[in-house]
N, C-alpha and C positions, 0 to 999 in steps of 0.2 A: 473539200467543200470549197467552193468559189465563193471568194471573199466579197462579191457582190450581191452573196444573196441577203434576200429582203427580209430574215431571221429577228434584225435585232430592229428594222424599220417600226415606227409608233405607230405607222398608219398600217401593218399589217393586222387585220382582223384579228389573227392566231396570237397576237403581241398583249396579253395581258400581266402587266405589271404594275405595281404601285411605286411611288416615290415615296422613301423612305424619310428624305430631309422635309420636302412638304409636310409629311405626315407628322413630323415630328415637330415644327411647325403649329400646325393646328391644334396639335395634343396640348401643348404650351398657351396657344390663344385661346382653347375650353376650358383651363385650371383656371378656377376659381382662386383668388388671391386671398384667404383668411385672414381676417386683424388678429396682431397677438392681443388678444382681449384678456389674459388671466388677470389681470392685477388692475385695480384704480388706484391710485397715491393723491392724496391731497399735505399739503406741509401741516406738519404737526401744530406749528401757532395759530393755525386757521382755525381748529376744534376744540381750544383751552376755554372759550367762553361762551360754549355752546353746551346745551343738555344733551344726555346721550340718545334720544330721541332726534335733535337736530342735529347732531352731529352723525347720526346713520342719514339721513336725510340731504347732508351738505355734500358728505361722500357719493350719494348717489347721483344728485346734480351735479355737483362740481367737479368730481373727481377724475382724474385724466389715465389714459391708457398709457403708459408708461414707453410703450414700443411703438407707438404712432409712427414715429419718425421712420423706424424700420418699416415698417407697414408703404408706405409713402417710400419709399427706396425701392422695396421691393416692387413694386409694383409698376416705376417707372423703368429698370430695369428691364421686367419682363417686356413690355410695349416698346422702349428701343430695342432690344435684341429680336424682338418678333419682325420691327420693320425693318432693322439693318439685314438681319439674312434674308426676308425674301426678297430684299433687292438685289441685292449680293448675289442670291442663286437662280432667280429669272432674271434680268437685266443686263446687259451688253456691260460688259467691264473694262473698261479702257487699260485700265494697272497689267492687264494682261494681252490684250490688242487693241493697238495703235495704230491708224491708218497702213489696215490690211495686213498688219505684219503680227501675228502670233510670239510674245517674248518672254514666255516663261515656259517651263517645262510641264509637261501635263502632270509630273510626277509633285510639282510644286502646289500645282493649282488642288489636287487630290490632297495634299497635307494640310491645306489652308482648309478646308472644307469641312476636313475631318477635326479640326481645333472648331471649328462653329458647332459642329455635330454633337461636340462634346460638351460646350458651354450650354447650350437649348439643353441639354440631358443633365447636368447639373443644375440649370435653374428648374429644372421638373423634381430634381431630389427636394429644394428646397420647399414648393408649391406644395409636391405631395411624397411626403419622407417616408421611408421605408427602413421600417426598424423592427426588432424583437424584442420584450421585454423579458429579464431574465432574473433572478437572484443568484447574489455571490457571499459567501460567508467568508468574513474577519475572523480569523484564530483568537489576534490578538483583544481583538472589543468581544467577541462571543457574539455579534450580533449578523443581521443577514441583509444583507443591501441591495437595492434594486437598480437594475443595470440597464441601460437602453442603449442595445446594437446598432447601428444605422449605419445605410449603405452610402457610398457614392460612386462615382464615376473616376476610375483614376486616368491618367494620362495617357492608357493604352486602349480606352476606351472602354474597358470593363468595367460591371458594375462589382464593385469589391466592399466586403462590412470594415470597415476602417474607423466607425466611433464606438467606442466603449465607456459610456457615459454615468460615472455614479450619483445618482439623484437621493440618494439618502438611505435611510430604515425601511426598511420593507413593510413591515406594519405601521410604520409612523406616520401620521397625520400628513392631510396637503400641505401644513404650517410646516414642517421640517424640512418638507422637498424644496420650499421656497427660501427656508433659513439657506439651506448649502446654495441654492440658485445663486442669492445675490452676495453671499460671502466672498464664494468663488470668483463676485465680479467687482471687491472691495470697500464690500458696504459692512459696517457694524450692524448687528441685525440683534433685535430684542424680538420673544417672544410673547404671545396674549398680553402686553404691557396695557395695565390699568391706567389709564390716564388722570389727571385729578378731579374731572368732570364725573368722576366713575364711568367713562366709556372704556370697555374692552376689545383694544385693536388685535388684530390677527397680528400683524408686524410692524416693529417700527424697524425703520431702517434709517441709517446715517453718513453721508458721505460728504468730504469737506465743506463741513460746517451744518450743512442743509438735513434737518430729519424730515425725513417723510412717514405718514402713515398710511399702511397698504392692506387692501381689504382683498380677500380671494375670492372670485365668484365662477370658479370649475372646479371640475373633479379631476381627477390624477390620470383617468385616460386622455381627459384634454389636455392637461397640462404638459403630458409627455407628446402629444405631437407638435403642440405650438413651440414647446421644449425644444424639439430635435428641429424643426422646421426654422429655429433661429440660430442653431448651433450650424446648420447646413450654412446659414447665409452667412454668419461669420466666416465660415472656410471660405466660402467663393468669395468674399471681397477681397480677402488675402491672397486670392489668384487674379484677381481682374479689381485693383483697386479705383 
């Protein structure tokens, strides 16, 4: 076969191939970043002088999403990653070719491109987490626990199921899932605490002397999805600080 064949010429009408890297960028660009909305919190001290009705209204109006900062960081990372990868892939790169001289091996260029491809795919793991929900049995406690088994892109660019997260007793209410969630993050947690004004809080959490009342606003299924999005984000930031 002649090396001058037009088989791989992009102007060849028979050349029907898609660009997987550009497709990946488009997929990420079209992926909505869902806010981590599963909790609203207020300072415990802000509710002490309010009636039950006033406390509920205060939480609804003044309660803040505890993970708004993470949401903004995810959004910024997604947008910056898309912008960089698009420029890196489609523009002339003087790091590789300067004054008409190519100063990098094709092998090196392909390796760097692969690393950016992996990073794009990992960002997609955050925005569209893939996981299985199963139950595990603990013989010591004689209870079944809900397990989330999530997927990630490994260093070989392969999708692997590496997350195995216990989110609490399988038949327990959503409050028990959150109890475990916050305890694993260093909070002291009290469930269904009744305040002096009669208001019953879903959770009261405390860390570094700050007490917060937490109200839950979603189902278990919604929690699982947002929980795995956070877990993959934390792993991503360890790799790309």
